[in-house]
C-alpha positions in Angstrom: 101.4 104.4 116.2 103.1 106.9 114.0 105.9 106.3 111.7 107.5 107.6 108.4 107.4 105.7 105.0 109.7 106.8 102.1 108.2 104.4 99.7 104.7 103.6 99.2 103.8 101.5 96.3 102.4 103.5 93.5 103.1 107.0 95.2 106.3 109.2 95.6 107.7 111.1 98.5 107.4 110.7 102.0 104.1 109.5 104.1 103.3 109.5 107.7 101.2 106.8 108.8 98.9 106.6 111.9 96.8 103.9 113.5 94.1 105.7 115.3 92.3 104.4 118.5 88.8 104.1 116.9 87.5 102.1 113.9 86.4 104.4 111.3 88.9 107.3 112.1 91.2 106.2 109.2 90.5 104.8 105.7 93.0 102.1 105.7 93.9 98.8 107.4 97.6 99.4 107.2 97.9 98.5 103.6 97.5 100.4 100.1 97.1 98.9 96.8 97.6 95.4 98.2 101.0 96.2 99.9 100.8 95.8 103.8 103.0 98.4 105.6 101.7 97.4 109.1 98.7 95.8 110.7 96.1 98.4 111.9 93.9 97.6 114.9 90.9 97.9 112.8 89.8 97.7 109.0 89.5 101.5 108.9 91.7 102.9 111.4 94.8 103.7 109.7 95.7 106.9 107.7 98.6 107.8 105.3 99.3 111.5 105.3 101.7 113.7 103.8 104.0 115.5 106.2 103.0 118.9 104.8 99.3 118.3 105.4 100.2 117.9 109.1 100.3 120.5 111.6 102.3 120.8 114.8 99.1 121.2 117.0 99.2 122.9 120.4 101.0 122.1 123.6 99.4 119.8 126.3 99.1 122.8 128.6 97.3 124.8 125.7 94.9 122.0 125.2 94.2 121.9 129.0 93.5 125.5 129.0 91.2 125.1 125.8 89.4 122.2 127.1 88.7 123.2 130.7 87.3 126.7 130.8 89.6 128.4 133.4 87.0 130.8 135.0 84.4 130.8 137.7 81.2 133.2 137.9 81.2 135.6 140.7 78.5 136.4 142.8 77.7 139.2 140.6 77.9 136.8 137.7 81.0 138.2 136.4 83.8 135.9 134.8 86.7 135.5 137.1 89.8 133.9 135.8 91.0 130.7 137.5 95.0 130.1 137.6 96.0 126.4 137.0 97.8 125.7 140.2 101.5 124.4 139.4 101.5 125.8 135.7 105.3 126.6 136.0 106.1 123.0 137.3 104.0 121.5 134.4 105.6 123.7 131.8 108.9 122.9 133.2 108.4 119.1 133.1 106.9 119.3 129.6 109.8 121.1 128.2 112.2 118.5 129.5 109.9 115.5 128.2 111.8 114.1 125.2 110.0 112.0 122.4 111.8 109.9 119.8 110.9 110.0 116.2 109.9 106.3 116.3 107.9 106.7 119.3 104.5 104.6 119.7 101.6 106.7 120.8 98.6 104.9 122.7 
């Protein structure tokens, strides 16, 4: 889950809250200073973050390329690049993918 909060008790400004998939990935349970903003999955799976501390990250296609080394070794032990088949189709579908500000991420 990700969401924007404009008022966090005892703090000014806007915050982005996350409920991570794993216990211990966050520091909170969805509350701060005794005020509950949402119910996190675990005791320490929620994070309250200032928007300026977030980075836009990378695209799904870039993440796939980084995660899966796209090369093989030739018979002479040289690295040979491997092209991701259907990359244009993937890029096209990703460019048409829309996500609202209030989307829930699983």
